[in-house]
VOTORTI-489603 format. One line per field, with one value per residue: residue number from 1; x, y, z of N, C-alpha, C in turn. Coordinates in nm, 2 decimals. Example, Ala and Ser with C-alpha at 12.3 -4.5 7.8 and 13.67 -1.06 7.14 Angstrom:
// VOTORTI-489603
seq: (1,2)
nc1: (1.32,1.28)
nc2: (-0.57,-0.22)
nc3: (0.78,0.71)
cac1: (1.23,1.37)
cac2: (-0.45,-0.11)
cac3: (0.78,0.71)
cc1: (1.32,1.29)
cc2: (-0.33,0.00)
cc3: (0.78,0.79)
***
This chain:
// VOTORTI-489603
seq: (1,2,3,4,5,6,7,8,9,10,11,12,13,14,15,16,17,18,19,20,21,22,23,24,25,26,27,28,29,30,31,32,33,34,35,36,37,38,39,40,41,42,43,44,45,46,47,48,49,50,51,52,53,54,55,56,57,58,59,60,61)
nc1: (-0.34,-0.35,-0.62,-0.59,-0.53,-0.53,-0.47,-0.65,-0.52,-0.23,0.10,0.30,0.21,0.19,0.33,0.21,-0.07,-0.06,0.03,-0.16,-0.46,-0.71,-0.63,-0.63,-0.89,-0.93,-0.75,-0.88,-1.04,-0.88,-0.73,-0.57,-0.25,-0.01,0.33,0.66,0.81,0.61,0.50,0.72,0.75,0.50,0.53,0.75,0.65,0.45,0.61,0.76,0.55,0.46,0.70,0.72,0.47,0.53,0.75,0.62,0.45,0.19,-0.10,-0.02,-0.16)
nc2: (-0.02,-0.36,-0.52,-0.59,-0.90,-1.25,-1.48,-1.77,-1.97,-1.92,-1.83,-1.87,-2.09,-2.29,-2.53,-2.69,-2.70,-2.79,-3.05,-3.16,-3.10,-3.07,-2.94,-2.66,-2.58,-2.68,-2.53,-2.29,-2.29,-2.24,-1.99,-1.71,-1.66,-1.40,-1.32,-1.18,-1.23,-1.26,-1.01,-0.86,-0.96,-0.88,-0.60,-0.57,-0.67,-0.47,-0.24,-0.31,-0.32,-0.05,0.08,-0.03,0.06,0.33,0.35,0.27,0.47,0.47,0.51,0.57,0.58)
nc3: (-1.49,-1.40,-1.21,-0.86,-0.70,-0.68,-0.94,-1.03,-1.18,-1.15,-1.26,-1.07,-0.93,-1.11,-1.15,-0.96,-1.03,-1.29,-1.27,-1.11,-1.18,-1.03,-0.80,-0.83,-0.79,-0.53,-0.38,-0.37,-0.14,0.07,0.29,0.14,0.21,0.27,0.20,0.27,0.04,-0.16,-0.16,-0.24,-0.50,-0.62,-0.60,-0.77,-1.02,-1.06,-1.08,-1.31,-1.50,-1.50,-1.59,-1.85,-1.96,-1.96,-2.14,-2.37,-2.41,-2.30,-2.09,-1.76,-1.53)
cac1: (-0.28,-0.45,-0.67,-0.51,-0.59,-0.45,-0.53,-0.67,-0.41,-0.12,0.23,0.37,0.16,0.16,0.38,0.11,-0.20,-0.03,0.05,-0.28,-0.56,-0.81,-0.58,-0.66,-1.02,-0.92,-0.68,-0.97,-1.10,-0.79,-0.71,-0.45,-0.16,0.09,0.46,0.74,0.85,0.50,0.49,0.83,0.71,0.39,0.59,0.84,0.56,0.39,0.72,0.79,0.43,0.47,0.81,0.68,0.37,0.59,0.82,0.52,0.37,0.06,-0.15,0.04,-0.26)
cac2: (-0.14,-0.47,-0.52,-0.67,-1.02,-1.37,-1.56,-1.91,-2.05,-1.83,-1.88,-1.91,-2.22,-2.37,-2.67,-2.76,-2.73,-2.87,-3.19,-3.21,-2.99,-3.04,-2.86,-2.52,-2.55,-2.71,-2.42,-2.17,-2.31,-2.19,-1.84,-1.67,-1.59,-1.33,-1.32,-1.07,-1.26,-1.24,-0.86,-0.81,-1.00,-0.79,-0.47,-0.58,-0.67,-0.34,-0.15,-0.34,-0.28,0.09,0.12,-0.07,0.15,0.46,0.34,0.25,0.59,0.43,0.58,0.51,0.60)
cac3: (-1.44,-1.37,-1.07,-0.77,-0.66,-0.72,-1.04,-1.00,-1.25,-1.16,-1.30,-0.95,-0.88,-1.23,-1.13,-0.88,-1.10,-1.42,-1.24,-1.05,-1.21,-0.93,-0.69,-0.86,-0.72,-0.39,-0.32,-0.34,-0.01,0.17,0.30,0.07,0.30,0.20,0.26,0.22,-0.10,-0.25,-0.17,-0.33,-0.64,-0.66,-0.62,-0.89,-1.13,-1.08,-1.13,-1.45,-1.58,-1.50,-1.68,-1.99,-2.01,-1.99,-2.27,-2.49,-2.41,-2.26,-1.97,-1.64,-1.42)
cc1: (-0.39,-0.50,-0.59,-0.59,-0.51,-0.53,-0.54,-0.56,-0.29,0.01,0.31,0.33,0.14,0.21,0.28,-0.01,-0.18,-0.02,-0.08,-0.39,-0.66,-0.76,-0.61,-0.79,-1.01,-0.85,-0.77,-1.03,-1.01,-0.77,-0.57,-0.36,-0.05,0.22,0.54,0.79,0.74,0.48,0.60,0.80,0.60,0.45,0.68,0.76,0.50,0.49,0.75,0.67,0.44,0.58,0.78,0.57,0.43,0.67,0.73,0.43,0.22,0.03,-0.09,-0.04,-0.20)
cc2: (-0.24,-0.47,-0.62,-0.80,-1.14,-1.45,-1.71,-2.00,-1.96,-1.90,-1.94,-2.05,-2.32,-2.51,-2.75,-2.80,-2.80,-3.02,-3.25,-3.10,-2.97,-2.95,-2.71,-2.49,-2.58,-2.59,-2.30,-2.18,-2.26,-2.04,-1.82,-1.59,-1.52,-1.35,-1.20,-1.10,-1.23,-1.09,-0.80,-0.84,-0.91,-0.65,-0.47,-0.59,-0.54,-0.24,-0.18,-0.30,-0.13,0.14,0.08,0.02,0.29,0.46,0.33,0.37,0.56,0.50,0.50,0.53,0.70)
cc3: (-1.41,-1.23,-0.99,-0.74,-0.73,-0.83,-0.99,-1.05,-1.26,-1.20,-1.18,-0.90,-0.99,-1.21,-1.06,-0.96,-1.24,-1.39,-1.17,-1.06,-1.10,-0.81,-0.71,-0.78,-0.57,-0.32,-0.29,-0.21,0.10,0.17,0.23,0.17,0.22,0.27,0.21,0.07,-0.20,-0.26,-0.26,-0.48,-0.70,-0.69,-0.75,-1.02,-1.16,-1.13,-1.28,-1.55,-1.60,-1.60,-1.83,-2.04,-2.04,-2.12,-2.39,-2.50,-2.39,-2.13,-1.85,-1.52,-1.32)
***
């Protein structure tokens, strides 16, 4: 599975950085706060990755 951490140019913030590219760098200066919604999204992505790896007979760690 991929390492945890937030991408600088994440899909969830693409609207922001596509319309104002310097914001990607500016946002690095702020503390990354989590929320219940973010945690659910992370859990969902991890579950989907696990299920896909299982179907494709890849190592599931």
